[in-house]
N, C-alpha and C positions, 0 to 999 in steps of 0.2 A: 722156389717155394711152391708148395702145392696150391696155394691160394692165388698164385700169379698166373693169369691166363697166358701171357706171352711165354713164360717159362715152360708151362705145360705143353705149349705148341712146339717147343724146341725139342722135346724128348724124342720123338721119332727120328729126328735128324742125328741126335747124339747116339741113339741106339744103332743107327746105320754106321756111324763112325766107329763105334766099339766093335761091331762085327767085322769091319774092314781092317782095322789097325790094332785091335786089342791083343792080338797074339805077338805083336812086336815087343822086343825087349827094350826098345827106346821110346815106347809110347805108353801112356797111362792117362786115364780120365779120372779126375777127382771132382765130384759134385759137392758144392757147399750150399746147404739148404738153410734158408733163413726162416724156417718154420719154428716158432717158439711157443706154440700153444701147449707144450708139455706132453703131447701125445706121440711118443716115440713109436708106439704100436701102430698108430695110424700112418705115420710116415713110412715105416718099414713095409706095411701093406701096400702103400702107394708105389714104393720102389719095386716090390715083387710083381705087382699087377702090371707095371709098365716095363718089365724086363730090363731094368736098369742094373746091369751086372758088373758095375765098376765100383770103385771106392766112393763112399759117401761120408761127409762130415756134417754134423748137424747138432743143434742144441747148445745149451750153455756149457755142458761138460765137454762137448766136442769142439768148443771154441770157434764155432762157425762165424759168429759176428766178428771176432777178433781177426780171423782169416780174411773176411770181406773187407774189413777196415784197412788191414795192412796192404791189400791189393788196390785200395782206392775205389772200391765199388760204391757208386752213388745211386745206382739204379739197377734193376734186374729185369730180364736176364743179362748176364755179362759173361763173356768167354775170354779166356787167355790161352794162347799157345806159347808154352815156355820150353825152351831148349833144355837138355839135360844139365847144362852149365848154369842155368838160371836166367839166361838171356830171354827177354820178351820178344818173341818172333811175330806175334800178331795179337790183336784184340778185336772183340766184337764180331767174330766170325759166327754167322748164324744162318738159319734157313736152309733151303734146298741145296745151296752151294757149299754147305759146311764140309761135306766129305771131300769134294774136289779141292777146296781151298786148303784143307789139311794135307791132302795127298801132294799138292804142289809144294807146300812148305816142307814136307818130309823128304821130298826128292831134291830140294835145293841144297847146294853146299852150305855148310855152316858159315856164318858171317866171319869175316877176317877183321882183326884189330888194326 
């Protein structure tokens, strides 16, 4: 959310991750914004100004709150690293170590049943 200081502080780390892994076929970032003030234009400007070049879900029509609820989000920012098969690989990866944490996860073999 644009009004969430800790969320805004995470953006540079996510931008770094997008630059490092965004070209991979097995990796995608999806941001779910809980901005509900009705100003899609303001949010789109914020996204552009911060060079957030990945997929964004927001607003009531984007079902952002529904997505957050289904993922059990109780506070923000919140991150999830999800395998292509839907397996939760990690949660709450944030800060300066975000890129390295994701790199390690992507290099690890997939979990075995």
